TIMI-630441 format. One line per 3 residues: number of its first residue (from 0); for each residue x negated, y, z of N, C-alpha, C. Coordinates in steps of 0.001 Angstrom, whole numbers. Atoms other than C-alpha are relative to their C-alpha. Layout:
NUM> X,Y,Z,X,Y,Z,X,Y,Z; ...
//
This chain:
0> -517,-487,-590,-52808,152665,146265,-310,1697,-597; 296,-1105,676,-55041,155587,144821,517,628,-937; -820,-8,1131,-53773,155136,141613,1637,614,-18
3> -1572,-514,-484,-49697,155947,142853,-356,1233,308; 298,-1535,-950,-51279,159263,144931,-317,698,-1352; 261,-754,1511,-52831,160419,141422,1248,219,-1082
6> -1205,133,888,-49714,159558,139706,1104,892,227; -1384,-1184,-635,-47215,161610,142208,-1210,1149,-400; 578,-803,577,-49905,164116,141763,384,801,-1624
9> 55,-200,1527,-49682,164266,137985,1303,480,-6; -1613,-198,552,-45857,164026,137904,498,1609,609; -629,-1483,-171,-45687,167363,140276,-375,969,-755
12> 1049,-1079,786,-48369,169427,138423,1002,1,-1436; -687,-417,1106,-45916,168471,135458,1188,450,-139; -2181,-693,-150,-42535,169067,136669,-396,1303,527
15> 172,-1293,-315,-44157,172532,138489,-629,1009,-1163; 418,-759,451,-45580,173516,135509,364,-333,-1847; -868,211,1282,-43456,173236,132251,-766,796,-1335
18> 1044,176,1130,-45497,173440,129056,1710,340,-991; -878,-84,977,-42609,175162,126392,-788,530,-1497; 793,-28,1092,-43333,175385,122873,1248,597,-1279
21> -1226,-495,1190,-40259,177613,120677,-557,102,-1199; 595,120,2073,-40454,177873,116944,150,1634,39; 16,-1130,500,-41571,180957,115947,910,934,-267
24> -878,-1018,888,-39608,183718,114721,-965,226,-1231; 872,-371,906,-40462,184239,111029,-119,1604,-517; -258,-1731,-99,-41872,187777,110108,463,217,-1519
27> -885,-639,1010,-39996,189497,107989,260,1083,8; -522,-1388,67,-39585,193416,106676,875,246,-976; -692,-623,460,-36664,194745,105533,311,1418,367
30> 82,-963,-420,-37435,198352,105856,1357,669,-940; -1119,-365,585,-33962,200473,105574,-647,1177,-807; 254,-319,1298,-33612,202402,101920,-460,1531,1332
33> 49,-1282,-752,-35096,206012,103646,-181,1393,-1674; 161,-788,687,-34539,209161,101476,-456,1340,701; 40,-1643,-615,-36329,212151,102519,685,1198,-306
36> -265,-1243,-53,-35497,215573,103285,-277,1068,-1326; 747,-790,1695,-36048,217665,99787,200,1587,977; 459,-1507,-796,-36855,221370,100770,-306,1089,-1439
39> 276,-1316,798,-37566,224902,98679,-1102,400,146; 803,-640,-490,-40680,225810,98393,-553,1139,-940; -385,-1251,1209,-40642,229535,96958,-1422,782,-273
42> 802,-807,329,-43037,231572,94947,107,1220,-56; -261,-1425,179,-42270,234954,95300,-1040,852,-1003; 506,-712,1326,-43300,237231,92037,-155,1415,640
45> -248,-1234,217,-43921,240694,92197,-1539,957,-466; 934,-765,927,-45505,243338,89894,530,1582,99; -77,-1662,-21,-45664,247160,90677,-77,380,-1128
48> -298,-819,1097,-45270,249881,88482,-1796,391,-86; 1510,-541,-252,-49140,251173,89557,-258,-1643,-332; 722,1283,-119,-50380,247140,89157,400,421,-2182
51> -324,338,1946,-48503,246706,85019,-602,1853,-610; 792,-1189,341,-50116,250879,84464,-1179,-579,39; 1264,399,525,-53185,249347,85330,-421,-751,-743
54> 307,1308,730,-53263,246148,83485,211,455,-1199; -97,-650,1528,-51902,247923,80253,-1042,547,-269; 955,-698,797,-54195,250649,80601,-1714,-414,-581
57> 1406,531,106,-57029,248398,81309,-263,-756,-1637; -126,346,890,-55956,246276,78258,-595,539,-982; -214,-682,701,-55584,249115,75986,-805,1221,-8
60> 843,-1505,-93,-58250,251362,75243,-439,-36,-1976; -23,-584,1214,-59560,253607,72170,976,-621,-1081; -834,620,1086,-58025,251977,69102,667,-1119,-75
63> -780,1085,-262,-55113,250364,69587,1372,-284,-746; -1125,959,876,-53267,250095,66646,-439,781,-1517; 424,-424,1536,-54194,250361,62439,643,-873,-763
66> -697,510,1201,-52423,249779,59357,-995,370,-1312; 819,-309,1181,-54687,249696,56457,88,97,-1153; -692,610,1218,-52561,249190,53699,507,1466,-492
69> -643,-786,716,-50885,251601,51459,1274,-572,-559; -1167,802,621,-48811,249092,49940,516,-1537,894; -856,1228,-906,-47442,246815,53323,1169,767,116
72> -1503,-658,-235,-43976,247723,54680,422,19,-765; -649,-368,802,-42580,247462,51414,-393,1209,-932; 881,-671,628,-45163,249499,49976,23,1876,195
75> -216,-1305,-421,-44980,252721,52106,-716,707,71; 1103,-1120,536,-48049,254508,50815,-410,765,1743; 466,74,-1274,-49149,254730,54385,-1099,-802,761
78> 1115,830,-854,-52227,254080,56596,-127,822,1196; -426,-1590,-1337,-51891,255292,60407,-1428,-1023,659; 712,863,-1020,-54618,254570,62886,262,1173,1265
81> -80,-1017,-1189,-54112,255706,66548,-702,-559,1294; 1061,334,-1131,-56145,255885,69544,922,754,1413; -613,-324,-990,-54853,255937,73009,-1032,1331,286
84> 128,-1472,-651,-54871,259888,74214,-677,-356,1651; -17,757,-1226,-54526,259291,77794,560,-1126,638; 89,1091,-435,-53483,256860,80133,2064,-350,-134
87> -1020,307,129,-50449,255008,79518,1097,166,1278; -399,549,-1330,-47471,255645,82332,1200,-1034,-548; -1131,603,-399,-44298,253447,83167,941,282,1427
90> -754,21,-894,-41607,253642,84693,1133,-1241,283; -361,992,-62,-39452,250699,86270,1602,619,624; -1173,-503,-349,-35554,251192,86786,1213,-1516,-355
93> -173,961,75,-33004,248582,87106,-582,-1487,-1145; 586,813,651,-33426,245906,84269,-852,749,-1305; 468,-585,1027,-35416,248325,81875,-1390,893,797
96> 1417,-631,-355,-39010,249284,81485,350,1683,-860; 10,-1603,977,-39546,253309,80285,-1757,80,-484; 1876,-28,319,-43413,253889,78770,-211,931,-526
99> 281,-1011,806,-44825,257026,77749,-1650,-245,-342; 862,738,695,-47609,256109,75597,-1061,1369,-1499; 583,-1485,952,-49877,259547,74201,-1149,-540,-312
102> 918,625,1223,-51736,258770,71310,-1090,1595,-1187; 813,-1069,895,-54322,260525,69039,167,-396,-1511; -905,553,1039,-52785,259878,65353,-701,720,-1430
105> 458,-524,1474,-54568,260002,61726,888,-1237,-631; -1057,490,986,-51958,259367,59181,-873,574,-1425; 830,235,1622,-53589,258725,55435,2254,251,-408
108> -1347,-127,861,-49673,259723,53651,-81,284,-1680; 571,-614,1369,-49512,260295,49785,1537,-632,-1203; -844,356,1507,-47458,259090,46371,-399,-744,-571
111> 530,1065,957,-47617,256483,43813,839,-536,-665; -794,672,762,-46152,255636,40769,-531,-184,-1604; 734,10,797,-46577,254752,37421,824,-163,-1083
114> -455,-234,1275,-45203,255908,33674,-176,-194,-768; 626,58,1332,-45544,255023,30243,-1954,-447,548; 1713,902,-557,-48984,252884,31924,-853,1055,768
117> 1372,-666,-517,-50555,255420,33496,779,656,1755; -450,-276,-1264,-50448,255788,37283,-527,1418,657; 705,-733,-998,-50155,258713,39696,68,187,1327
120> 310,136,-1684,-50943,259209,43157,-561,1172,223; 863,-725,-703,-52160,261453,45437,84,-75,2129; -240,439,-1345,-52960,261180,49444,-893,1191,954
123> 408,-902,-908,-53534,263335,52141,-169,-176,1210; 249,606,-1633,-54857,262949,56005,1125,1205,836; -1178,-1004,-901,-52269,264231,58622,-1043,-770,1624
126> 803,372,-1407,-54014,264700,62217,1330,558,1240; -1199,-621,-1179,-51884,264698,65424,-230,-775,1290; -156,496,-1240,-51447,263855,69134,1406,339,307
129> -1718,182,191,-47961,262626,70054,255,-855,1410; -579,829,-763,-46641,261060,73125,1050,-673,-468; -1021,1163,374,-44330,257847,72274,756,-809,1098
132> -800,184,-1525,-41644,257052,74664,765,-1115,-830; -286,1334,728,-40103,253543,74174,794,-824,1490; -934,780,-1128,-37366,251686,76788,43,-1643,-296
135> -468,1905,555,-37305,247627,76780,844,-414,1435; -823,615,-960,-34573,245910,78419,-244,-1592,145; 580,1379,-4,-35576,242247,79489,1136,-660,898
138> -671,1015,-921,-33793,238978,80891,-1031,-1265,-111; 833,1740,-44,-35191,235266,81502,1374,-688,-322; -511,1253,656,-33589,232212,79847,-260,-767,595
141> 1060,1000,-734,-33645,229010,80926,-515,-866,-296; 1271,1117,-114,-36180,227503,79196,-1248,686,175; 1398,-395,-828,-38422,230351,80881,-480,905,-1017
144> 661,-1270,473,-38377,232881,78160,193,1015,-3; -474,-1152,-380,-38508,235990,78817,398,1041,-1465; -369,-1014,763,-36465,238326,76544,-173,1301,139
147> -347,-1761,127,-36798,242044,75439,244,110,-1217; 393,-824,1599,-36142,244243,73234,58,1401,382; 610,-1240,-60,-37701,247313,72937,470,953,-1022
150> -675,-985,1257,-36203,250699,71239,-665,902,241; 1141,-963,-331,-38166,253908,70776,1063,1144,812; -741,-586,-771,-37157,256606,72968,-377,1763,-621
153> -58,-1240,340,-37828,259759,70796,-2213,308,416; 1309,79,-233,-41627,261341,71259,-328,1685,51; 384,-1044,-319,-43512,264246,72322,-1118,784,-951
156> 1000,-613,903,-46229,266492,69975,-368,719,1373; 1105,-1318,-607,-49273,268009,71903,-309,1072,-1255; 198,-1312,1172,-49161,271208,69480,280,-461,-1075
159> -366,0,1476,-48447,271077,65535,-954,-940,-468; 737,464,1322,-49441,268290,63357,-305,688,-1116; 411,-480,1035,-51264,269291,60465,-575,-1255,-1510
162> 698,244,1485,-52251,268328,56828,-1355,293,-428; 961,-765,514,-55668,268382,55749,-669,82,-1451; 413,496,1489,-56417,269336,52574,-952,907,-458
165> 859,-1261,629,-60014,270907,51094,-675,-480,1652; 307,-331,-1836,-61261,272038,54815,1129,477,243; -1399,-963,-1478,-57771,273689,56010,511,-989,-54
168> -1235,691,-143,-55387,272164,57821,1130,791,343; -1328,-241,303,-51741,272796,57015,840,-556,1123; -757,516,-1191,-49183,272477,59968,1558,-775,-1311
171> -1124,1006,1028,-46183,269984,58154,444,-1093,1427; -836,612,-960,-44194,269007,61437,1262,-823,-637; -1278,805,826,-41351,267717,59369,-145,-1126,-881
174> 806,1481,725,-43558,265393,57270,-240,-940,983; 1098,428,-717,-45343,264231,60401,1739,-673,888; -1554,509,-965,-41386,263580,62060,465,-894,-848
177> -420,1281,1260,-40463,261526,58967,-791,-1471,241; 752,668,132,-43321,259654,58973,36,-826,1435; -292,738,-1473,-43174,258589,62945,957,-714,470
180> -1307,663,-457,-39346,257552,62913,-423,-1011,-490; 207,1115,561,-40401,254835,60381,-850,-1044,544; 1062,514,-989,-43502,253758,62520,777,-701,1055
183> -630,443,-1032,-41749,253441,65379,749,-1301,-62; -37,1043,36,-39756,250750,64640,-1228,-1642,-310; 944,675,355,-42856,248647,64071,-617,66,1059
186> 858,-293,-1236,-44309,249559,67249,907,-784,1335; -1178,467,-910,-41203,248411,69071,-113,-1692,752; 86,1369,235,-41735,244636,68259,-1400,-580,553
189> 1829,-30,-588,-45720,245156,69314,14,-255,1270; -78,-86,-1543,-44601,245794,72625,548,-995,686; -639,1809,-103,-42140,242458,73062,-1151,-731,312
192> 1107,1235,183,-45259,240531,71918,-1035,76,1261; 668,-374,-1113,-47319,242212,74785,870,67,1613; -682,177,-1395,-44598,242006,77328,-491,-1761,788
195> -170,1695,-91,-43979,238327,76526,-1438,-884,599; 1667,728,-604,-47947,237434,77277,46,219,1015; 359,-361,-1811,-48203,239402,80446,796,-513,804
198> -741,-72,-809,-45012,238239,81714,25,-1200,-187; -108,1262,562,-45480,234710,81429,401,-957,879; -281,869,-949,-43439,232673,83857,8,-1512,-271
201> 355,1521,618,-43430,229600,82170,-1522,-391,357; 983,58,-767,-46833,229688,83230,-534,-475,1400; 53,446,-1280,-46870,230378,86410,267,-1078,951
204> -902,974,-609,-44133,227862,87158,-1310,-1501,-117; 301,1509,366,-45783,224924,84937,-1510,30,750; 1320,451,-614,-49495,225439,86916,631,-270,1330
207> -765,528,-1104,-47467,225219,89902,504,-1809,607; -776,1193,80,-45524,222635,88961,-883,-1795,234; 659,1069,-200,-48126,220262,87862,-1414,-552,1011
210> 1128,-415,-1473,-50793,221450,90825,467,-1064,942; -501,69,-988,-48305,220284,93314,449,-1203,261; -396,1388,-251,-47532,216722,92522,-1109,-802,-301
213> 787,1168,-495,-50694,215572,93282,-882,-94,1310; 426,501,-1389,-51805,213969,96510,-1055,956,234; 818,-636,-257,-53611,216427,98476,-804,-647,1575
216> 565,334,-1200,-56303,215758,101315,-356,1105,473; 380,-1206,-1059,-55776,218235,103983,-804,-582,1390; 553,353,-1227,-57576,216428,106924,-901,-1090,-97
219> 777,1156,445,-60309,214348,106278,-313,-576,1138; -245,1311,-734,-61052,212382,109705,1004,-567,458; -903,735,-258,-57870,211283,110113,999,-642,-1143
222> -426,345,1529,-57258,210598,106170,1185,331,-100; -1646,-217,21,-54037,212622,106217,358,584,-1353; -150,-757,758,-52649,213450,103198,1680,514,-554
225> -1245,-492,345,-49550,215353,101623,-120,-443,-1762; -624,156,1531,-47317,214643,98428,1014,757,-147; -842,-1141,274,-45211,216920,96546,911,-1243,-1298
228> -374,785,538,-42356,215113,94653,1133,1234,-663; -825,-923,200,-40965,218230,92899,1765,-428,-732; -1175,427,318,-36970,217831,91926,752,1120,-1055
231> -1372,-1115,588,-35523,221101,90541,-728,1028,-197; 616,-1224,124,-36607,224853,89457,1484,918,-36; -1137,-1615,-325,-34745,228050,90492,-917,970,-305
234> 778,-1251,-212,-35418,231547,90132,1293,1304,313; -799,-626,-497,-33575,234631,91182,59,918,-916; -302,-763,1150,-32370,237481,88879,-1360,969,641
237> 1136,-912,8,-35273,240035,88145,321,1250,645; -604,-782,-79,-34552,242897,90543,-1461,1334,371; 652,-787,-451,-36400,246527,90968,5,652,1111
240> -382,-784,-1314,-36837,248001,94114,-1626,1051,375; 1462,-422,-385,-39697,250864,95083,-766,-287,-882; 925,26,711,-41095,250551,91742,-638,-1505,-535
243> 178,1644,-3,-41558,246448,92104,967,-815,-429; -498,978,683,-40479,244324,89911,-415,-1455,653; 333,1419,-563,-39385,241086,92200,1056,-1386,-445
246> -894,771,224,-38403,237722,91495,-354,-1236,506; 995,1089,-659,-38774,234448,93109,459,-1285,-466; 64,1143,683,-39477,231156,91647,88,-1375,1055
249> -512,1033,-857,-37962,228265,93894,-469,-1298,-653; 260,1437,525,-39329,224549,93491,702,-769,1056; -338,942,-690,-36965,221969,95241,-1102,-1005,-120
252> 1057,1256,-169,-39707,219174,96323,830,-912,1282; 265,1215,-927,-39866,215907,98706,-1294,699,265; 973,-161,-766,-42719,216745,100650,-541,-1447,1191
255> 399,1010,-472,-44177,213845,102119,-1648,-275,1056; 1387,173,-289,-47361,213279,104740,-353,-1611,19; 702,882,-457,-49779,210458,105091,-1224,-535,271
258> 1639,-143,-1114,-52394,208899,107159,-539,-1593,-770; 744,1622,147,-54654,206216,105982,-333,284,-1746; 369,-255,1532,-55409,205732,102232,663,1163,-1006
261> -845,-915,1060,-54556,208128,99138,1247,-560,-311; -875,773,945,-50962,207568,98195,275,383,-1294; -364,-323,825,-49703,207207,95179,247,514,-721
264> -541,-882,528,-49033,209894,92940,881,61,-697; -1535,32,828,-45471,210503,91690,-339,-57,-1450; -157,-405,1387,-44988,210136,88328,546,1500,-850
267> -332,-1319,203,-45781,213571,86531,1594,182,-1146; -1236,-698,638,-43315,215147,85275,214,1481,-620; 510,-1122,700,-43065,218028,82867,1198,1333,979
270> -750,-228,-963,-41440,221396,84167,1813,461,-1221; -1166,258,849,-37502,221341,83619,5,1275,-315; -403,-1306,47,-35099,224118,83055,283,476,998
273> -376,-1028,-442,-34425,226673,84609,1501,194,630; -1160,-252,-323,-31556,227218,86943,9,1923,901; 62,-1421,-489,-30813,230952,87815,1096,139,1590
276> -931,-272,-1327,-29584,231533,91571,-332,1089,736; -4,-1421,-386,-28657,234825,93472,-952,-178,1153; 1497,-574,-1338,-31069,234218,96643,-18,-1965,66
279> 744,1787,123,-33241,230955,96968,-44,-584,1529; 131,482,-1472,-33445,228706,100314,-1522,269,277; 1240,-41,-944,-36031,229422,102794,9,-1071,497
282> 954,623,-889,-36545,226720,104945,-476,-1434,-858; 1329,937,343,-39491,224211,103934,79,-1094,816; 178,777,-702,-39244,220704,105134,-679,-1254,-679
285> 1376,1473,689,-42207,217700,105162,403,-266,846; -158,1588,-688,-41485,214570,105853,-1418,-484,24; 1432,804,-598,-44279,213098,108233,62,-1307,196
288> -174,1195,-36,-44868,209449,108392,-1400,-117,1509; 1387,615,-661,-47024,208405,111662,277,-1270,63; 454,1888,-226,-48263,204690,111456,-225,5,1132
291> 657,619,-1037,-48915,202795,114511,-771,-1301,-559; 104,921,712,-50777,199911,113016,246,-977,1238; 127,1110,-714,-50457,196291,114540,-667,-442,972
294> 1262,429,-1119,-53495,195725,116038,30,1065,1238; 691,-825,-1457,-53762,199413,117966,1561,-320,528; -905,-151,-795,-49813,198673,118872,-343,-1104,1206
297> 408,1148,-865,-50825,195503,120384,-1000,70,1277; 1371,-547,-1459,-54110,196855,122245,547,706,876; -1081,-1008,-697,-51677,199890,123827,916,-1154,735
300> -1156,590,-881,-49060,197116,124796,-668,-1027,800; 1230,942,-867,-51975,194348,126207,-241,1105,1438; 188,-1220,-1227,-52902,197610,128668,858,-366,1165
303> -1177,43,-1464,-49460,197576,130527,154,-1357,80; -382,861,-119,-48644,194122,129822,-1163,-1485,800; 620,1016,-498,-51350,191770,130536,-392,-239,1384
306> -575,693,-1526,-51398,189948,133916,1247,1040,815; -1298,-115,-813,-48271,191453,134689,899,-1638,464; -553,1079,-542,-46363,188905,136930,1277,144,267
309> -1137,249,432,-42697,187742,136851,126,-1480,1296; -424,995,-897,-41356,186106,140234,1283,-205,132; -1093,-11,-493,-38463,184780,140941,335,-1218,374
312> 308,1165,-1166,-38115,182495,144256,-1307,-329,-38; 1294,540,176,-40882,180338,144171,-829,-275,-1212; 339,335,1363,-41319,180080,140626,-990,1738,-756
315> -54,-1201,379,-43232,182748,138712,-1279,-256,-1065; 1102,217,783,-45650,183684,135439,-507,1027,-222; 825,-869,623,-47982,185399,134278,-43,311,-1379
318> 496,-681,1718,-48590,187640,130854,-1549,-374,-249; 1762,-66,231,-52123,186441,129510,-134,672,-1579; 270,-848,1072,-51917,187874,125804,1461,418,-273
321> -1564,-220,1113,-49459,189209,123328,-358,390,-1036; -65,-303,1377,-48687,190470,119862,1032,129,-504; -802,-143,238,-46484,192062,117933,135,123,-1562
324> -513,-233,1041,-44829,191889,114508,1597,-23,-267; -1900,189,377,-40854,192113,112447,50,-1057,-353; -1031,752,1009,-38448,190052,111749,1322,350,113
327> -1319,-920,-320,-35174,190922,110763,129,1440,661; -91,-1005,-618,-35701,194660,111469,-50,285,1552; 396,-388,-1175,-36532,193887,114861,-1371,-262,83
330> 1399,22,-520,-39605,194154,116962,40,-1655,794; 125,1231,-346,-41137,190430,117910,-1349,411,858; 1380,-242,-609,-43111,190565,121035,-225,-1352,799
333> 718,1205,-610,-45275,187305,121730,-563,-210,841; 729,264,-1329,-46340,186703,125037,-632,-1343,316; 694,1678,-222,-48634,183570,126262,199,203,1121
336> -173,-32,-1341,-47860,182975,129626,-394,-995,632; 565,498,-851,-49112,181083,132301,543,-477,1767; -675,-533,-1967,-47638,180241,136068,904,-1627,-188
339> -1148,454,-290,-44413,177930,136597,469,-294,-1733; -393,775,1541,-44020,177591,132777,-1166,797,-849; 606,-99,272,-46648,177616,130516,10,103,-1636
342> -651,-350,1188,-46352,178605,126735,212,1459,-714; -1133,-1064,1067,-44714,181270,123883,732,159,352; -1150,-329,3,-42586,183375,124946,756,1002,-1311
345> -386,-1097,795,-40711,185513,122250,1155,706,-121; -950,-1271,-608,-38788,188549,122845,-77,1037,-746; -58,-368,993,-36917,190575,120731,611,1900,537
348> -329,-1743,-482,-36620,194765,120641,503,775,-1241; -339,-1081,907,-35387,197843,118971,-1303,912,49; 763,-878,-180,-38140,200164,118366,300,1455,568
351> -643,-1154,-64,-37291,203686,119518,-896,1219,421; 448,-1248,-677,-38751,207208,120220,69,882,1034; -461,-298,-744,-38426,208412,123340,-950,1273,218
354> 493,-884,62,-38695,212410,123347,-987,652,1516; 728,-781,-1505,-39552,213159,127118,-1328,-427,-161; 1316,399,-99,-42787,210988,127046,-446,225,-930
357> 731,197,1473,-43414,211104,123204,-699,-1003,-143; 358,1554,613,-43585,207412,123080,647,-832,-590; -924,904,1051,-42387,204839,121030,183,-1091,1578
360> 152,587,-698,-40896,202543,123464,1279,-1589,-756; -414,807,390,-38628,199346,122880,1661,-229,1111; -1496,204,-727,-34466,198803,123981,36,-1012,-898
363> -580,1313,110,-32423,196118,123885,-541,-1335,53; 813,838,-110,-34926,193743,124824,764,-1496,163; -742,1217,-322,-33864,189821,124870,-821,-948,-201
366> 602,845,437,-35063,186840,124223,270,-663,-1073; -78,725,1274,-35652,185271,120971,921,-1346,-265; -822,1205,-238,-32751,182720,120082,-700,-1458,-2
369> 872,873,-610,-35299,180126,120010,-792,-472,874; 613,222,-1169,-37126,180689,122858,1448,106,1113; -596,131,-1442,-33838,180963,124664,861,-1162,260
372> -619,1327,224,-32865,177730,123352,-834,-1011,771; 1121,884,-909,-35944,176150,124846,-41,176,1834; -537,-187,-854,-35557,177799,127922,868,-100,694
375> -1213,478,-751,-32191,177213,129022,42,-1582,581; -329,1424,-358,-33215,173465,129136,-896,130,1077; 1085,413,-1134,-36554,173512,131448,-69,991,863
378> 331,-1155,-1080,-36901,176930,132830,1632,1307,429; -1019,-1007,200,-33190,178749,132933,163,1004,1201; 445,-1327,-746,-34693,180962,136052,-604,922,-636
381> 467,-968,782,-36214,182839,133719,846,1150,-477; -1260,-738,860,-32984,184056,132341,309,1595,673; -854,-1213,-810,-32544,186672,135517,-733,1140,-868
384> -106,-1391,564,-32469,190507,134187,-1348,562,215; 598,-298,-803,-35391,191103,136279,-1248,-14,-1262; 514,616,496,-37656,189361,133695,-104,1190,-1760
387> -275,-1117,1723,-36055,191675,130296,-354,1589,549; 757,-1212,-256,-36742,195141,132400,-1288,-245,222; 1026,74,-317,-40114,193934,133161,-599,444,-1267
390> 302,-661,1402,-40700,194270,129444,255,947,-411; -601,-1378,532,-38423,197134,128152,-1484,1204,678; 541,-1033,-458,-40362,198784,131114,-1370,355,-661
393> 1792,-53,-201,-44369,198242,130341,-17,-391,-1841; 738,5,879,-43756,198141,126772,775,1716,-711; -71,-1321,121,-44237,201699,125993,-1708,617,-1129
396> 1043,-994,100,-47023,203674,124299,-261,1192,-524; 163,-1489,133,-47706,207417,123786,-436,114,-1450; 635,-536,1119,-48229,209034,120568,-517,1382,-325
399> -126,-1673,-350,-48335,212411,121985,-1764,438,-774; 1893,-805,286,-52436,213034,120760,560,86,-1801; 32,-343,1647,-51267,212181,116839,1108,1013,-204
402> -688,-676,326,-48001,213926,117233,-419,1763,431; 1005,-1301,-370,-50175,216923,118886,-855,821,-1141; 614,-291,1140,-52649,216676,115650,634,199,-971
405> -333,-108,919,-50386,216503,113423,878,1540,146; -648,-1592,-295,-48207,219876,114689,-806,1330,-404; 1583,-1130,322,-51805,221878,114519,-266,-7,-1233
408> 482,10,1242,-52733,220563,111647,1110,404,-1168; -613,-1060,1013,-49716,221568,109662,51,981,-68; 261,-1791,-568,-49885,224807,111507,-851,694,-1081
411> 1272,-57,474,-52793,224733,109964,41,299,-1352; -427,624,1625,-52040,223695,106484,782,1211,-702; -700,-1361,574,-49119,226348,106346,-290,1127,2
414> 249,-1379,-116,-50861,228776,107510,-608,1354,-1255; 657,-426,1266,-53273,229524,104163,-697,-1122,-26; 714,1186,68,-54124,226505,102689,-242,306,-1719
417> 463,-687,1210,-55871,227355,99139,117,-1032,-771; -406,1190,741,-54254,224528,96363,-1036,203,-921; 1134,-207,563,-56110,225978,93796,-624,1133,-201
420> 334,-1730,315,-58034,229171,92340,784,1106,223; -1011,-1504,202,-54955,231036,91687,1163,-493,647; -1459,536,-900,-52240,228739,93981,-16,429,1384
423> 218,224,-1520,-52139,229506,97861,1195,-72,604; -1154,-52,-181,-49724,228114,100274,-116,558,1387; -260,-797,-1625,-48532,230318,102988,1326,-291,725
426> -1467,484,-919,-45790,229344,105835,-34,144,1304; 127,-136,-1819,-45169,229030,109639,590,-1702,43; -517,1348,-1055,-43712,225810,111945,1008,583,433
429> -961,-540,-1014,-40320,226481,113249,230,-1203,896; -787,899,-886,-39599,222995,114565,-1032,-1544,-809; 899,839,65,-41209,219991,114769,564,-1418,836
432> -1446,1212,-330,-38312,216554,115219,-473,-1723,-348; 510,1528,125,-39337,212868,115844,1136,-685,-474; -1391,598,126,-36372,210650,114143,183,-976,193
435> 37,1673,33,-36410,206922,113169,-1163,-709,362; 570,1154,27,-38567,204186,113962,-349,-1245,-469; -324,1620,712,-38742,201633,111424,-1460,-1101,-1
438> 1039,823,-170,-41082,198439,111296,-268,-315,-1327; 674,-90,1629,-43373,198211,107980,-818,-1381,290; 134,1485,-68,-45035,195051,107151,-1873,396,590
441> 1209,-205,-1229,-48684,196537,108821,344,977,1238; -133,-1112,-680,-47151,198996,110760,1047,347,600; -1134,-479,-413,-44738,200549,113158,68,1585,-290
444> 74,-1282,934,-43960,203789,111145,735,936,1045; -799,-1054,-902,-42551,206979,113110,157,1074,-1188; -286,-896,668,-40435,209541,111173,54,989,189
447> 210,-1226,-416,-40968,212902,111378,-98,1493,-963; -683,-862,762,-39115,216131,110369,-450,1577,91; 334,-1072,-218,-41385,219180,110193,668,1147,-792
450> -288,-1349,1123,-39473,222854,109003,-654,963,612; 501,-1384,-36,-40206,226144,108322,48,514,-1028; -387,-554,1261,-40763,228389,105784,-1286,-54,-626
453> 819,201,709,-43237,228602,103164,250,431,-1810; -330,-1027,1345,-44281,230067,99664,-1283,-640,-556; 1335,226,798,-46721,229544,96903,-114,1346,-132
456> 547,-1425,333,-48606,232570,96281,-886,-614,-1211; 875,346,1100,-49738,232772,92769,-990,1497,-25; 841,-1126,-141,-52585,235247,92039,-1036,-359,-1038
//
C-alpha cells in the first residue's frame, strides 16, 4: 500500500514539474558592415605681416649677402658685400608680398682684359646705402609646393654712392645704378628660396598627417582611445586680410573612440596630393563605441530578472539564473527557471537604445524556435503574452554613466588637447547622439556619433 502511495506522489511531482531541455541556439556573430562617418579636421594657418617681418629680421642679421669672386656670373668683375642697415619691412596684399630691404653696400668693381699676352686690370671700391624693393607673387600647387615669383621693384639711395680712390670718395651714382640693376636679378631667386623654406606647408601637413594616424590614449582609468584614419587633404586659397595671410588645411578623416585595449593603428599612409577648395567643411564627427561586455550585461540583467515569477492560473515559474549571447544577429536570453517547469528557456530579441532612459533594452522578444517546439508539447500555457512582456520590461540596463562620462571626456578632449609639441586640438561638442546597437563576439556595442567643430592648431 505504501509503495502505491509513493508512486502516486512521484507521478504527481513529475507531472506537476515538467523538466524541459530545448536545444541551445548556436552562438554566432555577423555584425553588419559599419562604415563610420568621415568628417573634416581643419588646420587654420595664419601668418601676419608683423610676424613675418619679425621672423625675417631675426634671421637676417649683419652680413646677409656676399659675392667673393670677380670671375663668377660670367666674369662680371664684381665683388659685393651687403649688410642689413635697418629692419626689413613687408606689406602683403592680394597674392603678393612687397619688401623694402635697407642695406649698406660695399662693391669692388673694375675691368680685366688680356692683349698680346699682357693682362690689364684695375679695381675700385664703391660704398653705398640703399633700400632695395621686391615683389613676390605666390601660389600653392597640388604637390604642396609653394611657387613664388620674385621681381625687383626698384631701389632708393640713402645719399649718393661714392667710389674710393686713394683716400678720396668720388660720387658715381650712374655707375652704381648699373651695377645694382645687374645684381637685383641675382637677389630675387634668393628671396624665393627663403620664402619656400619659411612657408613649408607640406611639412606642417605631413607632421599633422603622421601624428593623427597613431592611436591616442585620452583617458587612463577607462582606457579610452581615439584613432584617426585620414582620407584626404584640402586647402583653401591663400587670402590676405588686415595684413594677415590666411589659409585652412582640411583633413578628411574617420575618428573612432574605443574603450579597453589599444586599438590596432591604421596602416600609415603618406600625405596625398592637395585638393584646393573654396571653403572647408566645419563639422567634426567622432564615431564612438561603447562596449558593454556580456559579463557586465549578464550581471545587470540578473539584478532585474533573478527571482522574478510568472504565474498563469495554478502554474508558475521563477527565474533562477540568466546569461546572454548572440546568435544570427539576435540577442539570446538564456533563463534557468524552476517551478511548474524546470530547465532552460531561450528567448530571442533585438537590442536597441532607448533615448528617454539612456538604456539598452530588448524588443521583439519571443521564444527561440527550439524552445517553442519543446514547450508547445508540455507547457503550452507559457505561450501567454504576459511572459514575453515580463522579459521585455525587465531586460533593461542603463548606460547613462557611460554616456555622461564619454560626453564630458570628449568635450575635455576637444577643448584643448596637446597631441604633440607643435600640434594642439581645439574644438567643441554640439551634439551627442546614440545610434545602432550591434552584437559583437564579446560585447553589446552601442554606436555613438559626436558632432562639433575641431581644429588642429600648429605652432
